N, CA, C and O atoms as a Tinker XYZ file with bonds, in Angstrom:
   408  protein
     1  N      5.335000 -144.846000  108.182000    73     2
     2  CA     6.755000 -144.535000  108.236000    64     1     3
     3  C      7.312000 -145.165000  109.522000    63     2     4     5
     4  O      6.735000 -145.024000  110.600000    81     3
     5  N      8.428000 -145.849000  109.382000    73     3     6
     6  CA     9.042000 -146.465000  110.558000    64     5     7
     7  C      9.702000 -145.392000  111.419000    63     6     8     9
     8  O      9.908000 -144.264000  110.971000    81     7
     9  N     10.028000 -145.751000  112.648000    73     7    10
    10  CA    10.707000 -144.800000  113.544000    64     9    11
    11  C     12.069000 -144.406000  112.975000    63    10    12    13
    12  O     12.479000 -143.251000  113.094000    81    11
    13  N     12.779000 -145.367000  112.351000    73    11    14
    14  CA    14.080000 -145.047000  111.747000    64    13    15
    15  C     13.914000 -144.077000  110.579000    63    14    16    17
    16  O     14.702000 -143.141000  110.435000    81    15
    17  N     12.907000 -144.291000  109.753000    73    15    18
    18  CA    12.654000 -143.384000  108.630000    64    17    19
    19  C     12.294000 -141.991000  109.136000    63    18    20    21
    20  O     12.730000 -140.990000  108.568000    81    19
    21  N     11.508000 -141.924000  110.190000    73    19    22
    22  CA    11.133000 -140.639000  110.777000    64    21    23
    23  C     12.366000 -139.935000  111.345000    63    22    24    25
    24  O     12.519000 -138.724000  111.183000    81    23
    25  N     13.237000 -140.682000  112.006000    73    23    26
    26  CA    14.482000 -140.107000  112.526000    64    25    27
    27  C     15.342000 -139.557000  111.398000    63    26    28    29
    28  O     15.933000 -138.485000  111.521000    81    27
    29  N     15.407000 -140.298000  110.301000    73    27    30
    30  CA    16.169000 -139.830000  109.134000    64    29    31
    31  C     15.587000 -138.522000  108.610000    63    30    32    33
    32  O     16.334000 -137.591000  108.311000    81    31
    33  N     14.278000 -138.442000  108.497000    73    31    34
    34  CA    13.633000 -137.218000  107.997000    64    33    35
    35  C     13.895000 -136.042000  108.922000    63    34    36    37
    36  O     14.109000 -134.922000  108.459000    81    35
    37  N     13.881000 -136.287000  110.219000    73    35    38
    38  CA    14.170000 -135.211000  111.183000    64    37    39
    39  C     15.601000 -134.700000  111.008000    63    38    40    41
    40  O     15.841000 -133.493000  110.997000    81    39
    41  N     16.542000 -135.627000  110.871000    73    39    42
    42  CA    17.940000 -135.221000  110.704000    64    41    43
    43  C     18.158000 -134.476000  109.395000    63    42    44    45
    44  O     18.906000 -133.499000  109.352000    81    43
    45  N     17.511000 -134.930000  108.334000    73    43    46
    46  CA    17.627000 -134.229000  107.042000    64    45    47
    47  C     17.098000 -132.808000  107.172000    63    46    48    49
    48  O     17.722000 -131.865000  106.685000    81    47
    49  N     15.955000 -132.650000  107.823000    73    47    50
    50  CA    15.366000 -131.320000  107.992000    64    49    51
    51  C     16.269000 -130.423000  108.833000    63    50    52    53
    52  O     16.509000 -129.270000  108.475000    81    51
    53  N     16.767000 -130.948000  109.944000    73    51    54
    54  CA    17.641000 -130.148000  110.804000    64    53    55
    55  C     18.928000 -129.765000  110.077000    63    54    56    57
    56  O     19.408000 -128.641000  110.222000    81    55
    57  N     19.490000 -130.686000  109.299000    73    55    58
    58  CA    20.702000 -130.379000  108.534000    64    57    59
    59  C     20.432000 -129.324000  107.475000    63    58    60    61
    60  O     21.284000 -128.475000  107.212000    81    59
    61  N     19.265000 -129.369000  106.873000    73    59    62
    62  CA    18.888000 -128.341000  105.899000    64    61    63
    63  C     18.817000 -126.977000  106.572000    63    62    64    65
    64  O     19.301000 -125.987000  106.023000    81    63
    65  N     18.220000 -126.919000  107.752000    73    63    66
    66  CA    18.152000 -125.654000  108.485000    64    65    67
    67  C     19.547000 -125.166000  108.864000    63    66    68    69
    68  O     19.840000 -123.974000  108.772000    81    67
    69  N     20.395000 -126.080000  109.285000    73    67    70
    70  CA    21.770000 -125.699000  109.632000    64    69    71
    71  C     22.482000 -125.132000  108.410000    63    70    72    73
    72  O     23.172000 -124.117000  108.504000    81    71
    73  N     22.316000 -125.782000  107.275000    73    71    74
    74  CA    22.926000 -125.274000  106.036000    64    73    75
    75  C     22.360000 -123.899000  105.684000    63    74    76    77
    76  O     23.091000 -123.027000  105.215000    81    75
    77  N     21.069000 -123.708000  105.908000    73    75    78
    78  CA    20.440000 -122.413000  105.618000    64    77    79
    79  C     21.002000 -121.318000  106.514000    63    78    80    81
    80  O     21.239000 -120.203000  106.049000    81    79
    81  N     21.219000 -121.618000  107.794000    73    79    82
    82  CA    21.772000 -120.588000  108.684000    64    81    83
    83  C     23.228000 -120.292000  108.338000    63    82    84    85
    84  O     23.679000 -119.154000  108.471000    81    83
    85  N     23.970000 -121.317000  107.891000    73    83    86
    86  CA    25.343000 -121.069000  107.446000    64    85    87
    87  C     25.339000 -120.197000  106.197000    63    86    88    89
    88  O     26.152000 -119.281000  106.073000    81    87
    89  N     24.432000 -120.479000  105.280000    73    87    90
    90  CA    24.325000 -119.680000  104.058000    64    89    91
    91  C     23.904000 -118.254000  104.391000    63    90    92    93
    92  O     24.320000 -117.309000  103.720000    81    91
    93  N     23.085000 -118.097000  105.419000    73    91    94
    94  CA    22.579000 -116.776000  105.805000    64    93    95
    95  C     23.699000 -115.831000  106.211000    63    94    96    97
    96  O     23.547000 -114.614000  106.104000    81    95
    97  N     24.820000 -116.368000  106.675000    73    95    98
    98  CA    25.910000 -115.492000  107.100000    64    97    99
    99  C     26.422000 -114.637000  105.936000    63    98   100   101
   100  O     26.985000 -113.565000  106.159000    81    99
   101  N     26.233000 -115.096000  104.713000    73    99   102
   102  CA    26.658000 -114.309000  103.549000    64   101   103
   103  C     25.794000 -113.067000  103.354000    63   102   104   105
   104  O     26.204000 -112.123000  102.678000    81   103
   105  N     24.612000 -113.066000  103.937000    73   103   106
   106  CA    23.693000 -111.941000  103.764000    64   105   107
   107  C     23.686000 -110.983000  104.945000    63   106   108   109
   108  O     23.022000 -109.948000  104.901000    81   107
   109  N     24.411000 -111.317000  105.992000    73   107   110
   110  CA    24.445000 -110.480000  107.182000    64   109   111
   111  C     24.879000 -109.067000  106.808000    63   110   112   113
   112  O     25.901000 -108.864000  106.153000    81   111
   113  N     24.090000 -108.115000  107.232000    73   111   114
   114  CA    24.401000 -106.710000  106.984000    64   113   115
   115  C     23.980000 -106.189000  105.632000    63   114   116   117
   116  O     24.249000 -105.030000  105.317000    81   115
   117  N     23.324000 -107.010000  104.814000    73   115   118
   118  CA    22.957000 -106.544000  103.471000    64   117   119
   119  C     21.477000 -106.199000  103.332000    63   118   120   121
   120  O     21.073000 -105.600000  102.335000    81   119
   121  N     20.675000 -106.567000  104.308000    73   119   122
   122  CA    19.234000 -106.343000  104.209000    64   121   123
   123  C     18.837000 -105.102000  104.996000    63   122   124   125
   124  O     19.565000 -104.645000  105.877000    81   123
   125  N     17.667000 -104.568000  104.661000    73   123   126
   126  CA    17.223000 -103.331000  105.296000    64   125   127
   127  C     15.836000 -103.494000  105.893000    63   126   128   129
   128  O     15.006000 -104.260000  105.404000    81   127
   129  N     15.616000 -102.757000  106.952000    73   127   130
   130  CA    14.323000 -102.570000  107.601000    64   129   131
   131  C     13.617000 -103.877000  107.951000    63   130   132   133
   132  O     14.201000 -104.740000  108.606000    81   131
   133  N     12.351000 -104.029000  107.516000    73   131   134
   134  CA    11.549000 -105.196000  107.908000    64   133   135
   135  C     12.163000 -106.506000  107.442000    63   134   136   137
   136  O     12.121000 -107.506000  108.160000    81   135
   137  N     12.730000 -106.505000  106.250000    73   135   138
   138  CA    13.334000 -107.733000  105.744000    64   137   139
   139  C     14.496000 -108.148000  106.644000    63   138   140   141
   140  O     14.697000 -109.337000  106.893000    81   139
   141  N     15.255000 -107.177000  107.128000    73   139   142
   142  CA    16.377000 -107.471000  108.020000    64   141   143
   143  C     15.858000 -108.074000  109.326000    63   142   144   145
   144  O     16.405000 -109.063000  109.815000    81   143
   145  N     14.815000 -107.486000  109.882000    73   143   146
   146  CA    14.244000 -107.986000  111.137000    64   145   147
   147  C     13.713000 -109.403000  110.953000    63   146   148   149
   148  O     13.990000 -110.282000  111.769000    81   147
   149  N     12.956000 -109.628000  109.892000    73   147   150
   150  CA    12.405000 -110.960000  109.623000    64   149   151
   151  C     13.525000 -111.978000  109.402000    63   150   152   153
   152  O     13.464000 -113.102000  109.898000    81   151
   153  N     14.529000 -111.575000  108.664000    73   151   154
   154  CA    15.678000 -112.441000  108.389000    64   153   155
   155  C     16.382000 -112.831000  109.685000    63   154   156   157
   156  O     16.663000 -114.008000  109.914000    81   155
   157  N     16.664000 -111.852000  110.522000    73   155   158
   158  CA    17.350000 -112.128000  111.781000    64   157   159
   159  C     16.522000 -113.037000  112.687000    63   158   160   161
   160  O     17.068000 -113.931000  113.334000    81   159
   161  N     15.206000 -112.814000  112.737000    73   159   162
   162  CA    14.326000 -113.679000  113.530000    64   161   163
   163  C     14.337000 -115.108000  112.993000    63   162   164   165
   164  O     14.407000 -116.070000  113.759000    81   163
   165  N     14.269000 -115.233000  111.681000    73   163   166
   166  CA    14.264000 -116.558000  111.054000    64   165   167
   167  C     15.550000 -117.317000  111.384000    63   166   168   169
   168  O     15.505000 -118.488000  111.762000    81   167
   169  N     16.684000 -116.651000  111.241000    73   167   170
   170  CA    17.968000 -117.294000  111.514000    64   169   171
   171  C     18.056000 -117.697000  112.983000    63   170   172   173
   172  O     18.538000 -118.785000  113.299000    81   171
   173  N     17.598000 -116.835000  113.874000    73   171   174
   174  CA    17.629000 -117.157000  115.303000    64   173   175
   175  C     16.801000 -118.401000  115.601000    63   174   176   177
   176  O     17.250000 -119.291000  116.324000    81   175
   177  N     15.603000 -118.465000  115.048000    73   175   178
   178  CA    14.738000 -119.617000  115.291000    64   177   179
   179  C     15.320000 -120.897000  114.696000    63   178   180   181
   180  O     15.234000 -121.965000  115.302000    81   179
   181  N     15.905000 -120.785000  113.521000    73   179   182
   182  CA    16.536000 -121.968000  112.919000    64   181   183
   183  C     17.725000 -122.422000  113.757000    63   182   184   185
   184  O     17.907000 -123.619000  113.975000    81   183
   185  N     18.538000 -121.472000  114.229000    73   183   186
   186  CA    19.672000 -121.830000  115.089000    64   185   187
   187  C     19.195000 -122.504000  116.370000    63   186   188   189
   188  O     19.791000 -123.481000  116.823000    81   187
   189  N     18.118000 -121.982000  116.952000    73   187   190
   190  CA    17.562000 -122.590000  118.169000    64   189   191
   191  C     17.114000 -124.023000  117.897000    63   190   192   193
   192  O     17.377000 -124.919000  118.700000    81   191
   193  N     16.443000 -124.241000  116.778000    73   191   194
   194  CA    15.955000 -125.578000  116.429000    64   193   195
   195  C     17.120000 -126.538000  116.226000    63   194   196   197
   196  O     17.104000 -127.657000  116.741000    81   195
   197  N     18.127000 -126.105000  115.480000    73   195   198
   198  CA    19.297000 -126.946000  115.226000    64   197   199
   199  C     20.017000 -127.239000  116.543000    63   198   200   201
   200  O     20.480000 -128.359000  116.761000    81   199
   201  N     20.110000 -126.249000  117.410000    73   199   202
   202  CA    20.732000 -126.461000  118.716000    64   201   203
   203  C     19.980000 -127.498000  119.536000    63   202   204   205
   204  O     20.592000 -128.323000  120.213000    81   203
   205  N     18.653000 -127.455000  119.474000    73   203   206
   206  CA    17.841000 -128.434000  120.190000    64   205   207
   207  C     18.083000 -129.846000  119.648000    63   206   208   209
   208  O     18.229000 -130.796000  120.416000    81   207
   209  N     18.123000 -129.973000  118.328000    73   207   210
   210  CA    18.388000 -131.277000  117.721000    64   209   211
   211  C     19.774000 -131.766000  118.117000    63   210   212   213
   212  O     19.943000 -132.939000  118.451000    81   211
   213  N     20.753000 -130.896000  118.085000    73   211   214
   214  CA    22.119000 -131.264000  118.444000    64   213   215
   215  C     22.186000 -131.749000  119.891000    63   214   216   217
   216  O     22.856000 -132.741000  120.176000    81   215
   217  N     21.503000 -131.065000  120.805000    73   215   218
   218  CA    21.474000 -131.491000  122.211000    64   217   219
   219  C     20.856000 -132.869000  122.349000    63   218   220   221
   220  O     21.328000 -133.690000  123.136000    81   219
   221  N     19.801000 -133.126000  121.588000    73   219   222
   222  CA    19.125000 -134.420000  121.661000    64   221   223
   223  C     20.005000 -135.556000  121.124000    63   222   224   225
   224  O     19.808000 -136.721000  121.469000    81   223
   225  N     20.970000 -135.202000  120.283000    73   223   226
   226  CA    21.871000 -136.221000  119.727000    64   225   227
   227  C     23.056000 -136.524000  120.629000    63   226   228   229
   228  O     23.779000 -137.493000  120.403000    81   227
   229  N     23.261000 -135.690000  121.664000    73   227   230
   230  CA    24.379000 -135.927000  122.573000    64   229   231
   231  C     24.261000 -137.327000  123.163000    63   230   232   233
   232  O     23.182000 -137.756000  123.574000    81   231
   233  N     25.371000 -138.020000  123.198000    73   231   234
   234  CA    25.376000 -139.384000  123.705000    64   233   235
   235  C     24.989000 -140.418000  122.666000    63   234   236   237
   236  O     24.903000 -141.608000  122.969000    81   235
   237  N     24.752000 -139.968000  121.436000    73   235   238
   238  CA    24.419000 -140.866000  120.336000    64   237   239
   239  C     25.430000 -140.629000  119.207000    63   238   240   241
   240  O     25.114000 -139.949000  118.231000    81   239
   241  N     26.621000 -141.174000  119.330000    73   239   242
   242  CA    27.669000 -140.908000  118.334000    64   241   243
   243  C     27.236000 -141.180000  116.893000    63   242   244   245
   244  O     27.598000 -140.432000  115.985000    81   243
   245  N     26.468000 -142.240000  116.681000    73   243   246
   246  CA    26.031000 -142.550000  115.310000    64   245   247
   247  C     25.105000 -141.450000  114.790000    63   246   248   249
   248  O     25.194000 -141.073000  113.621000    81   247
   249  N     24.227000 -140.937000  115.632000    73   247   250
   250  CA    23.321000 -139.862000  115.232000    64   249   251
   251  C     24.068000 -138.578000  114.925000    63   250   252   253
   252  O     23.763000 -137.890000  113.951000    81   251
   253  N     25.053000 -138.255000  115.763000    73   251   254
   254  CA    25.863000 -137.057000  115.534000    64   253   255
   255  C     26.618000 -137.182000  114.220000    63   254   256   257
   256  O     26.655000 -136.241000  113.428000    81   255
   257  N     27.220000 -138.346000  113.989000    73   255   258
   258  CA    27.983000 -138.566000  112.757000    64   257   259
   259  C     27.080000 -138.465000  111.527000    63   258   260   261
   260  O     27.453000 -137.856000  110.524000    81   259
   261  N     25.907000 -139.059000  111.610000    73   259   262
   262  CA    24.948000 -139.011000  110.506000    64   261   263
   263  C     24.518000 -137.568000  110.232000    63   262   264   265
   264  O     24.456000 -137.141000  109.079000    81   263
   265  N     24.224000 -136.827000  111.291000    73   263   266
   266  CA    23.829000 -135.424000  111.162000    64   265   267
   267  C     24.939000 -134.609000  110.498000    63   266   268   269
   268  O     24.667000 -133.794000  109.616000    81   267
   269  N     26.178000 -134.826000  110.914000    73   267   270
   270  CA    27.307000 -134.106000  110.324000    64   269   271
   271  C     27.493000 -134.466000  108.851000    63   270   272   273
   272  O     27.816000 -133.599000  108.039000    81   271
   273  N     27.292000 -135.738000  108.501000    73   271   274
   274  CA    27.416000 -136.146000  107.095000    64   273   275
   275  C     26.365000 -135.452000  106.235000    63   274   276   277
   276  O     26.672000 -134.965000  105.147000    81   275
   277  N     25.133000 -135.407000  106.719000    73   275   278
   278  CA    24.060000 -134.741000  105.964000    64   277   279
   279  C     24.373000 -133.258000  105.820000    63   278   280   281
   280  O     24.221000 -132.687000  104.741000    81   279
   281  N     24.810000 -132.638000  106.911000    73   279   282
   282  CA    25.152000 -131.214000  106.873000    64   281   283
   283  C     26.280000 -130.956000  105.872000    63   282   284   285
   284  O     26.237000 -129.974000  105.131000    81   283
   285  N     27.286000 -131.830000  105.845000    73   283   286
   286  CA    28.387000 -131.678000  104.887000    64   285   287
   287  C     27.894000 -131.773000  103.453000    63   286   288   289
   288  O     28.378000 -131.053000  102.580000    81   287
   289  N     26.936000 -132.657000  103.202000    73   287   290
   290  CA    26.373000 -132.774000  101.851000    64   289   291
   291  C     25.735000 -131.458000  101.432000    63   290   292   293
   292  O     25.969000 -130.979000  100.322000    81   291
   293  N     24.928000 -130.868000  102.316000    73   291   294
   294  CA    24.306000 -129.570000  102.007000    64   293   295
   295  C     25.361000 -128.487000  101.826000    63   294   296   297
   296  O     25.261000 -127.665000  100.915000    81   295
   297  N     26.366000 -128.483000  102.685000    73   295   298
   298  CA    27.427000 -127.489000  102.592000    64   297   299
   299  C     28.139000 -127.590000  101.239000    63   298   300   301
   300  O     28.349000 -126.579000  100.568000    81   299
   301  N     28.508000 -128.804000  100.845000    73   299   302
   302  CA    29.191000 -129.003000   99.562000    64   301   303
   303  C     28.288000 -128.657000   98.385000    63   302   304   305
   304  O     28.747000 -128.125000   97.375000    81   303
   305  N     26.994000 -128.964000   98.524000    73   303   306
   306  CA    26.043000 -128.592000   97.478000    64   305   307
   307  C     26.013000 -127.072000   97.300000    63   306   308   309
   308  O     26.013000 -126.577000   96.173000    81   307
   309  N     25.987000 -126.335000   98.415000    73   307   310
   310  CA    25.946000 -124.873000   98.331000    64   309   311
   311  C     27.204000 -124.307000   97.692000    63   310   312   313
   312  O     27.135000 -123.348000   96.924000    81   311
   313  N     28.348000 -124.893000   98.003000    73   311   314
   314  CA    29.603000 -124.443000   97.382000    64   313   315
   315  C     29.541000 -124.655000   95.869000    63   314   316   317
   316  O     29.897000 -123.763000   95.098000    81   315
   317  N     29.093000 -125.826000   95.453000    73   315   318
   318  CA    28.988000 -126.134000   94.032000    64   317   319
   319  C     27.952000 -125.242000   93.349000    63   318   320   321
   320  O     28.187000 -124.746000   92.246000    81   319
   321  N     26.814000 -125.039000   93.999000    73   319   322
   322  CA    25.765000 -124.181000   93.440000    64   321   323
   323  C     26.271000 -122.747000   93.276000    63   322   324   325
   324  O     26.031000 -122.122000   92.242000    81   323
   325  N     26.960000 -122.228000   94.270000    73   323   326
   326  CA    27.497000 -120.869000   94.205000    64   325   327
   327  C     28.458000 -120.733000   93.022000    63   326   328   329
   328  O     28.398000 -119.761000   92.269000    81   327
   329  N     29.344000 -121.719000   92.871000    73   327   330
   330  CA    30.309000 -121.692000   91.764000    64   329   331
   331  C     29.592000 -121.708000   90.418000    63   330   332   333
   332  O     29.924000 -120.935000   89.520000    81   331
   333  N     28.607000 -122.596000   90.286000    73   331   334
   334  CA    27.879000 -122.701000   89.021000    64   333   335
   335  C     27.096000 -121.428000   88.711000    63   334   336   337
   336  O     27.091000 -120.969000   87.569000    81   335
   337  N     26.440000 -120.859000   89.707000    73   335   338
   338  CA    25.687000 -119.624000   89.473000    64   337   339
   339  C     26.610000 -118.472000   89.105000    63   338   340   341
   340  O     26.295000 -117.691000   88.207000    81   339
   341  N     27.741000 -118.357000   89.782000    73   339   342
   342  CA    28.688000 -117.301000   89.442000    64   341   343
   343  C     29.226000 -117.471000   88.030000    63   342   344   345
   344  O     29.433000 -116.483000   87.326000    81   343
   345  N     29.454000 -118.708000   87.604000    73   343   346
   346  CA    29.873000 -118.962000   86.225000    64   345   347
   347  C     28.779000 -118.546000   85.246000    63   346   348   349
   348  O     29.062000 -117.952000   84.206000    81   347
   349  N     27.524000 -118.861000   85.583000    73   347   350
   350  CA    26.398000 -118.464000   84.728000    64   349   351
   351  C     26.323000 -116.942000   84.608000    63   350   352   353
   352  O     26.118000 -116.418000   83.513000    81   351
   353  N     26.484000 -116.237000   85.712000    73   351   354
   354  CA    26.422000 -114.772000   85.689000    64   353   355
   355  C     27.526000 -114.193000   84.825000    63   354   356   357
   356  O     27.309000 -113.248000   84.066000    81   355
   357  N     28.720000 -114.776000   84.950000    73   355   358
   358  CA    29.851000 -114.278000   84.158000    64   357   359
   359  C     29.630000 -114.486000   82.667000    63   358   360   361
   360  O     30.087000 -113.683000   81.853000    81   359
   361  N     28.932000 -115.557000   82.303000    73   359   362
   362  CA    28.722000 -115.898000   80.896000    64   361   363
   363  C     27.381000 -115.422000   80.349000    63   362   364   365
   364  O     27.051000 -115.704000   79.197000    81   363
   365  N     26.605000 -114.706000   81.158000    73   363   366
   366  CA    25.287000 -114.243000   80.717000    64   365   367
   367  C     25.442000 -113.159000   79.650000    63   366   368   369
   368  O     26.340000 -112.320000   79.734000    81   367
   369  N     24.555000 -113.181000   78.640000    73   367   370
   370  CA    24.630000 -112.150000   77.595000    64   369   371
   371  C     24.340000 -110.773000   78.182000    63   370   372   373
   372  O     23.478000 -110.621000   79.047000    81   371
   373  N     25.071000 -109.778000   77.699000    73   371   374
   374  CA    24.897000 -108.388000   78.123000    64   373   375
   375  C     25.081000 -108.204000   79.627000    63   374   376   377
   376  O     24.567000 -107.242000   80.197000    81   375
   377  N     25.796000 -109.100000   80.265000    73   375   378
   378  CA    26.036000 -108.976000   81.700000    64   377   379
   379  C     24.804000 -109.120000   82.565000    63   378   380   381
   380  O     24.806000 -108.729000   83.732000    81   379
   381  N     23.733000 -109.690000   81.983000    73   379   382
   382  CA    22.494000 -109.838000   82.743000    64   381   383
   383  C     22.653000 -110.915000   83.801000    63   382   384   385
   384  O     23.291000 -111.943000   83.573000    81   383
   385  N     22.077000 -110.669000   84.936000    73   383   386
   386  CA    22.062000 -111.668000   85.997000    64   385   387
   387  C     20.865000 -111.404000   86.890000    63   386   388   389
   388  O     20.301000 -110.310000   86.902000    81   387
   389  N     20.503000 -112.403000   87.617000    73   387   390
   390  CA    19.411000 -112.230000   88.584000    64   389   391
   391  C     19.993000 -111.531000   89.805000    63   390   392   393
   392  O     20.986000 -111.985000   90.373000    81   391
   393  N     19.398000 -110.470000   90.191000    73   391   394
   394  CA    19.883000 -109.717000   91.332000    64   393   395
   395  C     18.758000 -109.447000   92.312000    63   394   396   397
   396  O     18.157000 -108.373000   92.282000    81   395
   397  N     18.463000 -110.409000   93.184000    73   395   398
   398  CA    17.430000 -110.135000   94.195000    64   397   399
   399  C     17.909000 -109.015000   95.094000    63   398   400   401
   400  O     19.091000 -108.938000   95.427000    81   399
   401  N     17.007000 -108.164000   95.480000    73   399   402
   402  CA    17.388000 -107.014000   96.311000    64   401   403
   403  C     16.824000 -107.173000   97.708000    63   402   404   405
   404  O     15.810000 -107.841000   97.907000    81   403
   405  N     17.473000 -106.567000   98.654000    73   403   406
   406  CA    17.026000 -106.601000  100.044000    64   405   407
   407  C     16.489000 -105.289000  100.376000    63   406   408
   408  O     16.046000 -105.070000  101.503000    81   407
């Protein structure tokens, strides 16, 4: 793998984590006990990692722009996925839907 390919993979991974922490805000306050503690720890560590990547990109406008573009792709994907899943739930027979519990 070339250094450029490795850099791309790092940015994709960091953007995925950033998207995951943004998505996590929808679950804030909904989990209980150990799951809540594990969830909060996970989000904190992901935020720390993304913050470290962001600091390393300072002074590299092309890297920052690329990172933001990847993050926007994940963000838009999540919006579309949420809409599609909600449509599926509304159209499910007998009102059945997947309901993971916390």
